[in-house]
PyMOL Python script that loads the backbone (N, CA, C, O; Angstrom):
from pymol import cmd

cmd.read_pdbstr("""\
ATOM      1  N   UNK A   1     129.216  64.380 118.509  1.00  0.00           N
ATOM      2  CA  UNK A   1     129.843  64.274 117.212  1.00  0.00           C
ATOM      3  C   UNK A   1     128.820  64.645 116.136  1.00  0.00           C
ATOM      4  O   UNK A   1     127.645  64.292 116.244  1.00  0.00           O
ATOM      5  N   UNK A   2     129.264  65.347 115.112  1.00  0.00           N
ATOM      6  CA  UNK A   2     128.338  65.771 114.060  1.00  0.00           C
ATOM      7  C   UNK A   2     127.944  64.626 113.121  1.00  0.00           C
ATOM      8  O   UNK A   2     128.663  63.639 112.968  1.00  0.00           O
ATOM      9  N   UNK A   3     126.792  64.796 112.510  1.00  0.00           N
ATOM     10  CA  UNK A   3     126.308  63.853 111.510  1.00  0.00           C
ATOM     11  C   UNK A   3     126.547  64.458 110.133  1.00  0.00           C
ATOM     12  O   UNK A   3     126.180  65.607 109.886  1.00  0.00           O
ATOM     13  N   UNK A   4     127.159  63.693 109.240  1.00  0.00           N
ATOM     14  CA  UNK A   4     127.446  64.148 107.886  1.00  0.00           C
ATOM     15  C   UNK A   4     126.630  63.333 106.899  1.00  0.00           C
ATOM     16  O   UNK A   4     126.435  62.132 107.081  1.00  0.00           O
ATOM     17  N   UNK A   5     126.150  64.001 105.843  1.00  0.00           N
ATOM     18  CA  UNK A   5     125.388  63.334 104.788  1.00  0.00           C
ATOM     19  C   UNK A   5     126.272  63.214 103.552  1.00  0.00           C
ATOM     20  O   UNK A   5     127.030  64.126 103.223  1.00  0.00           O
ATOM     21  N   UNK A   6     126.162  62.082 102.881  1.00  0.00           N
ATOM     22  CA  UNK A   6     126.930  61.804 101.668  1.00  0.00           C
ATOM     23  C   UNK A   6     125.987  61.330 100.570  1.00  0.00           C
ATOM     24  O   UNK A   6     124.920  60.782 100.846  1.00  0.00           O
ATOM     25  N   UNK A   7     126.400  61.551  99.299  1.00  0.00           N
ATOM     26  CA  UNK A   7     125.655  61.051  98.144  1.00  0.00           C
ATOM     27  C   UNK A   7     126.642  60.482  97.131  1.00  0.00           C
ATOM     28  O   UNK A   7     127.674  61.082  96.832  1.00  0.00           O
ATOM     29  N   UNK A   8     126.296  59.319  96.619  1.00  0.00           N
ATOM     30  CA  UNK A   8     127.134  58.655  95.628  1.00  0.00           C
ATOM     31  C   UNK A   8     126.895  59.267  94.249  1.00  0.00           C
ATOM     32  O   UNK A   8     125.755  59.556  93.883  1.00  0.00           O
ATOM     33  N   UNK A   9     127.971  59.462  93.486  1.00  0.00           N
ATOM     34  CA  UNK A   9     127.853  60.001  92.131  1.00  0.00           C
ATOM     35  C   UNK A   9     127.323  58.949  91.159  1.00  0.00           C
ATOM     36  O   UNK A   9     126.657  59.287  90.181  1.00  0.00           O
ATOM     37  N   UNK A  10     127.616  57.677  91.424  1.00  0.00           N
ATOM     38  CA  UNK A  10     127.230  56.607  90.494  1.00  0.00           C
ATOM     39  C   UNK A  10     125.785  56.157  90.690  1.00  0.00           C
ATOM     40  O   UNK A  10     124.990  56.211  89.752  1.00  0.00           O
ATOM     41  N   UNK A  11     125.437  55.715  91.892  1.00  0.00           N
ATOM     42  CA  UNK A  11     124.121  55.118  92.127  1.00  0.00           C
ATOM     43  C   UNK A  11     123.144  56.052  92.834  1.00  0.00           C
ATOM     44  O   UNK A  11     122.005  55.662  93.092  1.00  0.00           O
ATOM     45  N   UNK A  12     123.571  57.292  93.155  1.00  0.00           N
ATOM     46  CA  UNK A  12     122.736  58.288  93.826  1.00  0.00           C
ATOM     47  C   UNK A  12     122.287  57.849  95.225  1.00  0.00           C
ATOM     48  O   UNK A  12     121.341  58.413  95.775  1.00  0.00           O
ATOM     49  N   UNK A  13     122.954  56.854  95.797  1.00  0.00           N
ATOM     50  CA  UNK A  13     122.641  56.412  97.161  1.00  0.00           C
ATOM     51  C   UNK A  13     123.033  57.532  98.118  1.00  0.00           C
ATOM     52  O   UNK A  13     124.148  58.048  98.058  1.00  0.00           O
ATOM     53  N   UNK A  14     122.106  57.904  99.004  1.00  0.00           N
ATOM     54  CA  UNK A  14     122.363  58.963  99.979  1.00  0.00           C
ATOM     55  C   UNK A  14     122.288  58.359 101.371  1.00  0.00           C
ATOM     56  O   UNK A  14     121.369  57.599 101.679  1.00  0.00           O
ATOM     57  N   UNK A  15     123.265  58.703 102.216  1.00  0.00           N
ATOM     58  CA  UNK A  15     123.309  58.163 103.571  1.00  0.00           C
ATOM     59  C   UNK A  15     123.955  59.158 104.504  1.00  0.00           C
ATOM     60  O   UNK A  15     124.609  60.107 104.073  1.00  0.00           O
ATOM     61  N   UNK A  16     123.761  58.926 105.799  1.00  0.00           N
ATOM     62  CA  UNK A  16     124.348  59.768 106.840  1.00  0.00           C
ATOM     63  C   UNK A  16     125.263  58.922 107.707  1.00  0.00           C
ATOM     64  O   UNK A  16     125.043  57.725 107.888  1.00  0.00           O
ATOM     65  N   UNK A  17     126.284  59.562 108.235  1.00  0.00           N
ATOM     66  CA  UNK A  17     127.198  58.887 109.148  1.00  0.00           C
ATOM     67  C   UNK A  17     127.651  59.857 110.234  1.00  0.00           C
ATOM     68  O   UNK A  17     127.734  61.064 110.006  1.00  0.00           O
ATOM     69  N   UNK A  18     127.938  59.329 111.396  1.00  0.00           N
ATOM     70  CA  UNK A  18     128.440  60.134 112.507  1.00  0.00           C
ATOM     71  C   UNK A  18     129.960  60.029 112.498  1.00  0.00           C
ATOM     72  O   UNK A  18     130.520  58.935 112.556  1.00  0.00           O
ATOM     73  N   UNK A  19     130.619  61.183 112.424  1.00  0.00           N
ATOM     74  CA  UNK A  19     132.085  61.238 112.389  1.00  0.00           C
ATOM     75  C   UNK A  19     132.570  62.357 113.284  1.00  0.00           C
ATOM     76  O   UNK A  19     131.851  63.318 113.558  1.00  0.00           O
ATOM     77  N   UNK A  20     133.801  62.213 113.734  1.00  0.00           N
ATOM     78  CA  UNK A  20     134.430  63.317 114.445  1.00  0.00           C
ATOM     79  C   UNK A  20     134.826  64.377 113.432  1.00  0.00           C
ATOM     80  O   UNK A  20     135.005  64.078 112.251  1.00  0.00           O
ATOM     81  N   UNK A  21     134.962  65.604 113.885  1.00  0.00           N
ATOM     82  CA  UNK A  21     135.315  66.695 112.973  1.00  0.00           C
ATOM     83  C   UNK A  21     136.716  66.535 112.405  1.00  0.00           C
ATOM     84  O   UNK A  21     137.001  67.039 111.318  1.00  0.00           O
ATOM     85  N   UNK A  22     137.587  65.850 113.113  1.00  0.00           N
ATOM     86  CA  UNK A  22     138.961  65.693 112.639  1.00  0.00           C
ATOM     87  C   UNK A  22     139.139  64.465 111.748  1.00  0.00           C
ATOM     88  O   UNK A  22     140.212  64.272 111.177  1.00  0.00           O
ATOM     89  N   UNK A  23     138.092  63.622 111.619  1.00  0.00           N
ATOM     90  CA  UNK A  23     138.177  62.453 110.736  1.00  0.00           C
ATOM     91  C   UNK A  23     138.181  62.892 109.280  1.00  0.00           C
ATOM     92  O   UNK A  23     137.579  63.902 108.915  1.00  0.00           O
ATOM     93  N   UNK A  24     138.876  62.108 108.452  1.00  0.00           N
ATOM     94  CA  UNK A  24     138.863  62.363 107.012  1.00  0.00           C
ATOM     95  C   UNK A  24     137.484  62.014 106.452  1.00  0.00           C
ATOM     96  O   UNK A  24     136.839  61.085 106.938  1.00  0.00           O
ATOM     97  N   UNK A  25     137.021  62.754 105.424  1.00  0.00           N
ATOM     98  CA  UNK A  25     135.730  62.428 104.829  1.00  0.00           C
ATOM     99  C   UNK A  25     135.770  61.052 104.152  1.00  0.00           C
ATOM    100  O   UNK A  25     136.818  60.598 103.693  1.00  0.00           O
ATOM    101  N   UNK A  26     134.609  60.408 104.104  1.00  0.00           N
ATOM    102  CA  UNK A  26     134.529  59.121 103.431  1.00  0.00           C
ATOM    103  C   UNK A  26     134.718  59.303 101.929  1.00  0.00           C
ATOM    104  O   UNK A  26     134.441  60.375 101.391  1.00  0.00           O
ATOM    105  N   UNK A  27     135.189  58.254 101.252  1.00  0.00           N
ATOM    106  CA  UNK A  27     135.462  58.371  99.816  1.00  0.00           C
ATOM    107  C   UNK A  27     134.741  57.331  98.974  1.00  0.00           C
ATOM    108  O   UNK A  27     134.627  57.514  97.762  1.00  0.00           O
ATOM    109  N   UNK A  28     134.243  56.234  99.571  1.00  0.00           N
ATOM    110  CA  UNK A  28     133.621  55.158  98.800  1.00  0.00           C
ATOM    111  C   UNK A  28     132.195  54.906  99.281  1.00  0.00           C
ATOM    112  O   UNK A  28     131.905  54.942 100.476  1.00  0.00           O
ATOM    113  N   UNK A  29     131.319  54.650  98.317  1.00  0.00           N
ATOM    114  CA  UNK A  29     129.923  54.348  98.603  1.00  0.00           C
ATOM    115  C   UNK A  29     129.819  52.945  99.204  1.00  0.00           C
ATOM    116  O   UNK A  29     130.460  52.020  98.706  1.00  0.00           O
ATOM    117  N   UNK A  30     129.023  52.769 100.267  1.00  0.00           N
ATOM    118  CA  UNK A  30     128.885  51.440 100.853  1.00  0.00           C
ATOM    119  C   UNK A  30     128.079  50.479  99.966  1.00  0.00           C
ATOM    120  O   UNK A  30     128.152  49.264 100.155  1.00  0.00           O
ATOM    121  N   UNK A  31     127.317  51.006  99.008  1.00  0.00           N
ATOM    122  CA  UNK A  31     126.502  50.170  98.130  1.00  0.00           C
ATOM    123  C   UNK A  31     127.278  49.680  96.913  1.00  0.00           C
ATOM    124  O   UNK A  31     127.350  48.479  96.655  1.00  0.00           O
ATOM    125  N   UNK A  32     127.869  50.636  96.155  1.00  0.00           N
ATOM    126  CA  UNK A  32     128.513  50.259  94.881  1.00  0.00           C
ATOM    127  C   UNK A  32     130.016  50.542  94.846  1.00  0.00           C
ATOM    128  O   UNK A  32     130.668  50.301  93.830  1.00  0.00           O
ATOM    129  N   UNK A  33     130.560  51.045  95.938  1.00  0.00           N
ATOM    130  CA  UNK A  33     131.985  51.407  96.042  1.00  0.00           C
ATOM    131  C   UNK A  33     132.376  52.541  95.097  1.00  0.00           C
ATOM    132  O   UNK A  33     133.552  52.696  94.767  1.00  0.00           O
ATOM    133  N   UNK A  34     131.385  53.343  94.655  1.00  0.00           N
ATOM    134  CA  UNK A  34     131.649  54.491  93.789  1.00  0.00           C
ATOM    135  C   UNK A  34     132.124  55.690  94.583  1.00  0.00           C
ATOM    136  O   UNK A  34     132.242  55.639  95.807  1.00  0.00           O
ATOM    137  N   UNK A  35     132.394  56.768  93.866  1.00  0.00           N
ATOM    138  CA  UNK A  35     132.882  58.012  94.463  1.00  0.00           C
ATOM    139  C   UNK A  35     131.699  58.743  95.103  1.00  0.00           C
ATOM    140  O   UNK A  35     130.624  58.829  94.510  1.00  0.00           O
ATOM    141  N   UNK A  36     131.902  59.266  96.313  1.00  0.00           N
ATOM    142  CA  UNK A  36     130.857  59.990  97.014  1.00  0.00           C
ATOM    143  C   UNK A  36     131.302  61.417  97.332  1.00  0.00           C
ATOM    144  O   UNK A  36     132.495  61.716  97.394  1.00  0.00           O
ATOM    145  N   UNK A  37     130.329  62.275  97.529  1.00  0.00           N
ATOM    146  CA  UNK A  37     130.566  63.665  97.930  1.00  0.00           C
ATOM    147  C   UNK A  37     129.817  63.945  99.214  1.00  0.00           C
ATOM    148  O   UNK A  37     128.720  63.430  99.430  1.00  0.00           O
ATOM    149  N   UNK A  38     130.411  64.762 100.065  1.00  0.00           N
ATOM    150  CA  UNK A  38     129.735  65.186 101.289  1.00  0.00           C
ATOM    151  C   UNK A  38     128.747  66.289 100.928  1.00  0.00           C
ATOM    152  O   UNK A  38     129.090  67.218 100.196  1.00  0.00           O
ATOM    153  N   UNK A  39     127.537  66.189 101.431  1.00  0.00           N
ATOM    154  CA  UNK A  39     126.513  67.191 101.179  1.00  0.00           C
ATOM    155  C   UNK A  39     126.596  68.286 102.222  1.00  0.00           C
ATOM    156  O   UNK A  39     126.864  68.026 103.395  1.00  0.00           O
ATOM    157  N   UNK A  40     126.365  69.504 101.790  1.00  0.00           N
ATOM    158  CA  UNK A  40     126.390  70.653 102.683  1.00  0.00           C
ATOM    159  C   UNK A  40     124.978  71.183 102.837  1.00  0.00           C
ATOM    160  O   UNK A  40     124.232  71.269 101.862  1.00  0.00           O
ATOM    161  N   UNK A  41     124.613  71.537 104.050  1.00  0.00           N
ATOM    162  CA  UNK A  41     123.306  72.089 104.350  1.00  0.00           C
ATOM    163  C   UNK A  41     123.490  73.454 104.990  1.00  0.00           C
ATOM    164  O   UNK A  41     124.448  73.658 105.735  1.00  0.00           O
ATOM    165  N   UNK A  42     122.584  74.401 104.711  1.00  0.00           N
ATOM    166  CA  UNK A  42     122.703  75.723 105.347  1.00  0.00           C
ATOM    167  C   UNK A  42     122.431  75.622 106.845  1.00  0.00           C
ATOM    168  O   UNK A  42     121.659  74.772 107.288  1.00  0.00           O
ATOM    169  N   UNK A  43     123.064  76.486 107.610  1.00  0.00           N
ATOM    170  CA  UNK A  43     122.814  76.463 109.055  1.00  0.00           C
ATOM    171  C   UNK A  43     121.397  76.918 109.372  1.00  0.00           C
ATOM    172  O   UNK A  43     120.801  77.701 108.632  1.00  0.00           O
ATOM    173  N   UNK A  44     120.879  76.427 110.460  1.00  0.00           N
ATOM    174  CA  UNK A  44     119.538  76.821 110.894  1.00  0.00           C
ATOM    175  C   UNK A  44     119.635  78.099 111.716  1.00  0.00           C
ATOM    176  O   UNK A  44     120.111  78.078 112.851  1.00  0.00           O
ATOM    177  N   UNK A  45     119.183  79.214 111.140  1.00  0.00           N
ATOM    178  CA  UNK A  45     119.219  80.503 111.817  1.00  0.00           C
ATOM    179  C   UNK A  45     117.780  80.962 112.023  1.00  0.00           C
ATOM    180  O   UNK A  45     116.971  80.934 111.095  1.00  0.00           O
ATOM    181  N   UNK A  46     117.474  81.378 113.225  1.00  0.00           N
ATOM    182  CA  UNK A  46     116.127  81.839 113.539  1.00  0.00           C
ATOM    183  C   UNK A  46     116.226  83.171 114.252  1.00  0.00           C
ATOM    184  O   UNK A  46     116.800  83.265 115.337  1.00  0.00           O
ATOM    185  N   UNK A  47     115.655  84.215 113.627  1.00  0.00           N
ATOM    186  CA  UNK A  47     115.641  85.530 114.241  1.00  0.00           C
ATOM    187  C   UNK A  47     114.343  85.663 115.027  1.00  0.00           C
ATOM    188  O   UNK A  47     113.256  85.602 114.452  1.00  0.00           O
ATOM    189  N   UNK A  48     114.455  85.844 116.333  1.00  0.00           N
ATOM    190  CA  UNK A  48     113.276  85.964 117.185  1.00  0.00           C
ATOM    191  C   UNK A  48     113.291  87.304 117.892  1.00  0.00           C
ATOM    192  O   UNK A  48     114.351  87.895 118.101  1.00  0.00           O
ATOM    193  N   UNK A  49     112.141  87.768 118.250  1.00  0.00           N
ATOM    194  CA  UNK A  49     112.034  89.026 118.966  1.00  0.00           C
ATOM    195  C   UNK A  49     111.514  90.129 118.061  1.00  0.00           C
ATOM    196  O   UNK A  49     111.429  89.960 116.844  1.00  0.00           O
ATOM    197  N   UNK A  50     111.173  91.237 118.650  1.00  0.00           N
ATOM    198  CA  UNK A  50     110.588  92.333 117.887  1.00  0.00           C
ATOM    199  C   UNK A  50     111.632  93.333 117.401  1.00  0.00           C
ATOM    200  O   UNK A  50     111.303  94.205 116.596  1.00  0.00           O
ATOM    201  N   UNK A  51     112.854  93.240 117.851  1.00  0.00           N
ATOM    202  CA  UNK A  51     113.847  94.257 117.529  1.00  0.00           C
ATOM    203  C   UNK A  51     114.543  94.090 116.203  1.00  0.00           C
ATOM    204  O   UNK A  51     115.052  95.073 115.664  1.00  0.00           O
ATOM    205  N   UNK A  52     114.590  92.896 115.648  1.00  0.00           N
ATOM    206  CA  UNK A  52     115.359  92.673 114.425  1.00  0.00           C
ATOM    207  C   UNK A  52     114.839  93.520 113.271  1.00  0.00           C
ATOM    208  O   UNK A  52     115.598  94.281 112.671  1.00  0.00           O
ATOM    209  N   UNK A  53     113.563  93.398 112.957  1.00  0.00           N
ATOM    210  CA  UNK A  53     113.010  94.120 111.815  1.00  0.00           C
ATOM    211  C   UNK A  53     112.919  95.617 112.088  1.00  0.00           C
ATOM    212  O   UNK A  53     113.191  96.425 111.200  1.00  0.00           O
ATOM    213  N   UNK A  54     112.545  95.987 113.285  1.00  0.00           N
ATOM    214  CA  UNK A  54     112.374  97.399 113.631  1.00  0.00           C
ATOM    215  C   UNK A  54     113.714  98.131 113.585  1.00  0.00           C
ATOM    216  O   UNK A  54     113.784  99.255 113.088  1.00  0.00           O
ATOM    217  N   UNK A  55     114.767  97.515 114.093  1.00  0.00           N
ATOM    218  CA  UNK A  55     116.072  98.173 114.141  1.00  0.00           C
ATOM    219  C   UNK A  55     116.761  98.220 112.788  1.00  0.00           C
ATOM    220  O   UNK A  55     117.438  99.200 112.477  1.00  0.00           O
ATOM    221  N   UNK A  56     116.603  97.189 111.984  1.00  0.00           N
ATOM    222  CA  UNK A  56     117.332  97.116 110.724  1.00  0.00           C
ATOM    223  C   UNK A  56     116.569  97.701 109.540  1.00  0.00           C
ATOM    224  O   UNK A  56     117.180  98.051 108.530  1.00  0.00           O
ATOM    225  N   UNK A  57     115.262  97.811 109.643  1.00  0.00           N
ATOM    226  CA  UNK A  57     114.455  98.317 108.542  1.00  0.00           C
ATOM    227  C   UNK A  57     113.503  99.395 109.066  1.00  0.00           C
ATOM    228  O   UNK A  57     112.323  99.122 109.286  1.00  0.00           O
ATOM    229  N   UNK A  58     114.007 100.619 109.267  1.00  0.00           N
ATOM    230  CA  UNK A  58     113.146 101.670 109.811  1.00  0.00           C
ATOM    231  C   UNK A  58     112.126 102.145 108.762  1.00  0.00           C
ATOM    232  O   UNK A  58     112.259 101.853 107.574  1.00  0.00           O
ATOM    233  N   UNK A  59     111.112 102.877 109.225  1.00  0.00           N
ATOM    234  CA  UNK A  59     110.115 103.450 108.329  1.00  0.00           C
ATOM    235  C   UNK A  59     110.780 104.429 107.376  1.00  0.00           C
ATOM    236  O   UNK A  59     111.773 105.067 107.726  1.00  0.00           O
ATOM    237  N   UNK A  60     110.239 104.547 106.181  1.00  0.00           N
ATOM    238  CA  UNK A  60     110.799 105.509 105.224  1.00  0.00           C
ATOM    239  C   UNK A  60     110.519 106.937 105.670  1.00  0.00           C
ATOM    240  O   UNK A  60     111.294 107.838 105.350  1.00  0.00           O
ATOM    241  N   UNK A  61     109.426 107.169 106.405  1.00  0.00           N
ATOM    242  CA  UNK A  61     109.112 108.513 106.906  1.00  0.00           C
ATOM    243  C   UNK A  61     110.184 108.978 107.883  1.00  0.00           C
ATOM    244  O   UNK A  61     110.627 110.125 107.829  1.00  0.00           O
ATOM    245  N   UNK A  62     110.598 108.086 108.773  1.00  0.00           N
ATOM    246  CA  UNK A  62     111.599 108.476 109.759  1.00  0.00           C
ATOM    247  C   UNK A  62     112.960 108.696 109.114  1.00  0.00           C
ATOM    248  O   UNK A  62     113.767 109.466 109.634  1.00  0.00           O
ATOM    249  N   UNK A  63     113.229 108.037 107.995  1.00  0.00           N
ATOM    250  CA  UNK A  63     114.502 108.244 107.314  1.00  0.00           C
ATOM    251  C   UNK A  63     114.531 109.615 106.650  1.00  0.00           C
ATOM    252  O   UNK A  63     115.575 110.267 106.622  1.00  0.00           O
ATOM    253  N   UNK A  64     113.391 110.061 106.114  1.00  0.00           N
ATOM    254  CA  UNK A  64     113.326 111.328 105.408  1.00  0.00           C
ATOM    255  C   UNK A  64     113.275 112.497 106.383  1.00  0.00           C
ATOM    256  O   UNK A  64     114.032 113.457 106.240  1.00  0.00           O
ATOM    257  N   UNK A  65     112.385 112.424 107.375  1.00  0.00           N
ATOM    258  CA  UNK A  65     112.178 113.557 108.273  1.00  0.00           C
ATOM    259  C   UNK A  65     113.118 113.554 109.471  1.00  0.00           C
ATOM    260  O   UNK A  65     113.298 114.589 110.111  1.00  0.00           O
ATOM    261  N   UNK A  66     113.717 112.416 109.784  1.00  0.00           N
ATOM    262  CA  UNK A  66     114.614 112.338 110.918  1.00  0.00           C
ATOM    263  C   UNK A  66     113.919 112.085 112.233  1.00  0.00           C
ATOM    264  O   UNK A  66     114.559 112.116 113.283  1.00  0.00           O
ATOM    265  N   UNK A  67     112.610 111.832 112.201  1.00  0.00           N
ATOM    266  CA  UNK A  67     111.868 111.534 113.430  1.00  0.00           C
ATOM    267  C   UNK A  67     111.283 110.148 113.325  1.00  0.00           C
ATOM    268  O   UNK A  67     111.033 109.644 112.230  1.00  0.00           O
ATOM    269  N   UNK A  68     111.072 109.550 114.445  1.00  0.00           N
ATOM    270  CA  UNK A  68     110.479 108.218 114.453  1.00  0.00           C
ATOM    271  C   UNK A  68     108.971 108.319 114.417  1.00  0.00           C
ATOM    272  O   UNK A  68     108.412 109.376 114.710  1.00  0.00           O
ATOM    273  N   UNK A  69     108.307 107.234 114.062  1.00  0.00           N
ATOM    274  CA  UNK A  69     106.850 107.234 114.003  1.00  0.00           C
ATOM    275  C   UNK A  69     106.256 107.362 115.398  1.00  0.00           C
ATOM    276  O   UNK A  69     105.157 107.898 115.539  1.00  0.00           O
ATOM    277  N   UNK A  70     106.946 106.888 116.438  1.00  0.00           N
ATOM    278  CA  UNK A  70     106.442 107.016 117.806  1.00  0.00           C
ATOM    279  C   UNK A  70     106.443 108.476 118.253  1.00  0.00           C
ATOM    280  O   UNK A  70     105.482 108.926 118.877  1.00  0.00           O
ATOM    281  N   UNK A  71     107.504 109.223 117.947  1.00  0.00           N
ATOM    282  CA  UNK A  71     107.558 110.625 118.360  1.00  0.00           C
ATOM    283  C   UNK A  71     106.556 111.457 117.575  1.00  0.00           C
ATOM    284  O   UNK A  71     106.020 112.433 118.101  1.00  0.00           O
ATOM    285  N   UNK A  72     106.292 111.087 116.320  1.00  0.00           N
ATOM    286  CA  UNK A  72     105.288 111.800 115.535  1.00  0.00           C
ATOM    287  C   UNK A  72     103.901 111.569 116.120  1.00  0.00           C
ATOM    288  O   UNK A  72     103.087 112.492 116.148  1.00  0.00           O
ATOM    289  N   UNK A  73     103.616 110.362 116.583  1.00  0.00           N
ATOM    290  CA  UNK A  73     102.320 110.050 117.180  1.00  0.00           C
ATOM    291  C   UNK A  73     102.157 110.805 118.494  1.00  0.00           C
ATOM    292  O   UNK A  73     101.054 111.257 118.802  1.00  0.00           O
ATOM    293  N   UNK A  74     103.206 110.950 119.264  1.00  0.00           N
ATOM    294  CA  UNK A  74     103.150 111.660 120.538  1.00  0.00           C
ATOM    295  C   UNK A  74     102.892 113.149 120.306  1.00  0.00           C
ATOM    296  O   UNK A  74     102.151 113.774 121.064  1.00  0.00           O
ATOM    297  N   UNK A  75     103.505 113.722 119.255  1.00  0.00           N
ATOM    298  CA  UNK A  75     103.310 115.139 118.959  1.00  0.00           C
ATOM    299  C   UNK A  75     101.876 115.416 118.532  1.00  0.00           C
ATOM    300  O   UNK A  75     101.295 116.424 118.935  1.00  0.00           O
ATOM    301  N   UNK A  76     101.300 114.535 117.722  1.00  0.00           N
ATOM    302  CA  UNK A  76      99.937 114.776 117.231  1.00  0.00           C
ATOM    303  C   UNK A  76      98.914 114.571 118.346  1.00  0.00           C
ATOM    304  O   UNK A  76      97.880 115.239 118.361  1.00  0.00           O
ATOM    305  N   UNK A  77      99.186 113.660 119.274  1.00  0.00           N
ATOM    306  CA  UNK A  77      98.230 113.421 120.347  1.00  0.00           C
ATOM    307  C   UNK A  77      98.284 114.513 121.426  1.00  0.00           C
ATOM    308  O   UNK A  77      97.309 114.700 122.153  1.00  0.00           O
ATOM    309  N   UNK A  78      99.410 115.238 121.540  1.00  0.00           N
ATOM    310  CA  UNK A  78      99.524 116.272 122.566  1.00  0.00           C
ATOM    311  C   UNK A  78      98.932 117.605 122.119  1.00  0.00           C
ATOM    312  O   UNK A  78      98.776 118.513 122.936  1.00  0.00           O
ATOM    313  N   UNK A  79      98.596 117.738 120.819  1.00  0.00           N
ATOM    314  CA  UNK A  79      98.000 118.980 120.341  1.00  0.00           C
ATOM    315  C   UNK A  79      96.559 119.065 120.820  1.00  0.00           C
ATOM    316  O   UNK A  79      95.830 118.076 120.740  1.00  0.00           O
ATOM    317  N   UNK A  80      96.127 120.232 121.321  1.00  0.00           N
ATOM    318  CA  UNK A  80      94.758 120.375 121.783  1.00  0.00           C
ATOM    319  C   UNK A  80      93.791 120.403 120.605  1.00  0.00           C
ATOM    320  O   UNK A  80      94.128 120.889 119.525  1.00  0.00           O
ATOM    321  N   UNK A  81      92.576 119.876 120.822  1.00  0.00           N
ATOM    322  CA  UNK A  81      91.547 119.904 119.792  1.00  0.00           C
ATOM    323  C   UNK A  81      90.892 121.284 119.785  1.00  0.00           C
ATOM    324  O   UNK A  81      90.655 121.866 120.844  1.00  0.00           O
ATOM    325  N   UNK A  82      90.608 121.790 118.627  1.00  0.00           N
ATOM    326  CA  UNK A  82      90.003 123.129 118.523  1.00  0.00           C
ATOM    327  C   UNK A  82      88.561 123.036 118.183  1.00  0.00           C
ATOM    328  O   UNK A  82      87.889 124.059 118.055  1.00  0.00           O
TER     329      UNK A  82
END
""", "prot")
cmd.dss("prot")
cmd.show_as("cartoon", "prot")
cmd.util.cbc("prot")
cmd.orient("prot")
């Protein structure tokens, strides 16, 4: 069951409670019986791995020339030294 956080508008008392998702939200503060609001928190998202940044944000050189930085490095290394 999820844990929900609430804050009272009158006394600023903040508390957490465990409720089922289908339960109605609480309406009264346990301290002063004032009006309370459910607090919302952003979800915890964690991007891991090496592909996220590389795939979504390519080099500006590869966008202009149409080649990747890896293929450019391979071309320069295969040229014979004079």
